Every structure is written in C-alpha cells, then in structure tokens.
C-alpha positions in Angstrom: -4.3 -3.9 -3.5 -3.0 -7.6 -2.8 -5.0 -10.8 -2.5 -5.5 -11.6 1.3 -6.0 -15.0 2.2 -8.1 -16.0 5.5 -6.8 -19.2 7.3 -9.5 -22.1 7.4 -10.5 -23.4 10.8 -10.6 -26.4 12.6 -14.3 -27.4 12.7 -16.1 -24.6 10.9 -15.0 -22.8 7.7 -15.0 -19.3 7.8 -18.1 -18.3 6.1 -18.0 -15.7 3.1 -19.8 -12.9 4.9 -17.4 -13.0 8.1 -14.3 -13.5 5.7 -15.1 -10.3 3.6 -15.8 -8.4 6.6 -12.2 -9.6 8.1 -10.4 -8.9 4.8 -12.2 -5.3 4.8 -10.7 -4.5 8.5 -6.9 -4.8 8.6 -6.7 -4.7 12.4 -9.4 -7.4 12.7 -7.6 -9.3 10.0 -4.3 -9.2 12.0 -5.8 -10.4 15.2 -7.5 -13.3 13.4 -4.1 -14.3 12.0 -2.5 -14.4 15.2 -5.3 -16.4 17.1 -5.3 -20.4 17.4 -7.4 -22.5 15.2 -9.7 -23.1 18.2 -10.1 -19.6 18.9 -11.1 -18.7 15.3 -13.4 -21.5 15.3 -15.1 -19.9 18.5 -15.7 -16.7 16.5 -17.2 -18.5 13.6 -19.2 -20.7 15.7 -20.5 -17.7 17.8 -21.3 -15.8 14.4 -23.4 -18.7 12.8 -25.2 -19.9 15.9 -27.5 -16.7 15.3 -30.8 -18.0 14.1 -31.6 -14.9 12.4 -29.9 -13.0 9.6 -30.2 -9.8 11.7 -28.6 -11.4 14.9 -25.7 -12.9 12.4 -25.2 -9.6 10.8 -24.9 -7.9 14.4 -22.7 -10.6 15.4 -20.2 -10.3 12.3 -20.0 -6.3 13.3 -19.4 -7.1 16.9 -16.7 -9.9 16.1 -14.9 -7.2 13.6 -15.1 -4.7 16.2 -13.7 -7.0 19.0 -11.0 -8.5 16.9 -9.9 -5.1 15.8 -9.5 -4.0 19.3 -7.4 -7.3 20.1 -9.9 -9.5 21.8 -9.0 -13.3 21.2 -12.2 -15.0 22.0 -15.7 -14.0 22.0 -16.7 -12.8 25.6 -19.3 -14.9 27.6 -19.4 -17.6 25.1 -20.0 -21.1 26.3 -18.0 -22.3 23.3 -18.4 -24.3 20.1 -21.1 -27.2 20.8 -19.8 -29.0 17.5 -16.5 -29.9 19.1 -16.1 -33.5 20.2 
C-alpha cells in the first residue's frame, strides 16, 4: 500500500489520531484533500476542543463519517477561536 500524506493546516496541525483515521478511510481522506486549509483547521479545532478523551473520540468518528459523506465543514460550529 502506498504511503499517504495528510496535508498540514493553517493554525492547528493534524493530530495523530485524526490523521490515522483519515488515512484509514479513503472517502474521508479524499474530501479532506479537496477542502481548503481553513476548512481543515475548523475540523481539527472542533475535534481537539473536546475536553474529555471520550468526546474527542466521538468527534473523530463523526468527522470521519461526515467527511466521507462529503461534508466540507463541521455543522453548527462557531469556528476556530484560535484564529486572529
């Protein structure tokens, strides 16, 4: 199998657990590669903003499912609070 590369972001770097989930799910990876760096940053911020490990894991699963279905941004997300 070829080594897949996940594109880095504007503010947040893709965390290892999310990167591994993207690599494991071809449809999600394809959407990830087609969205803007700002959109990728929104997904990352949404995933890492969960305070509990359980919340983060749930968000990773939801993100992968939504990306696989072609969703380009997290729904109902106020946006990354880390942007200037």
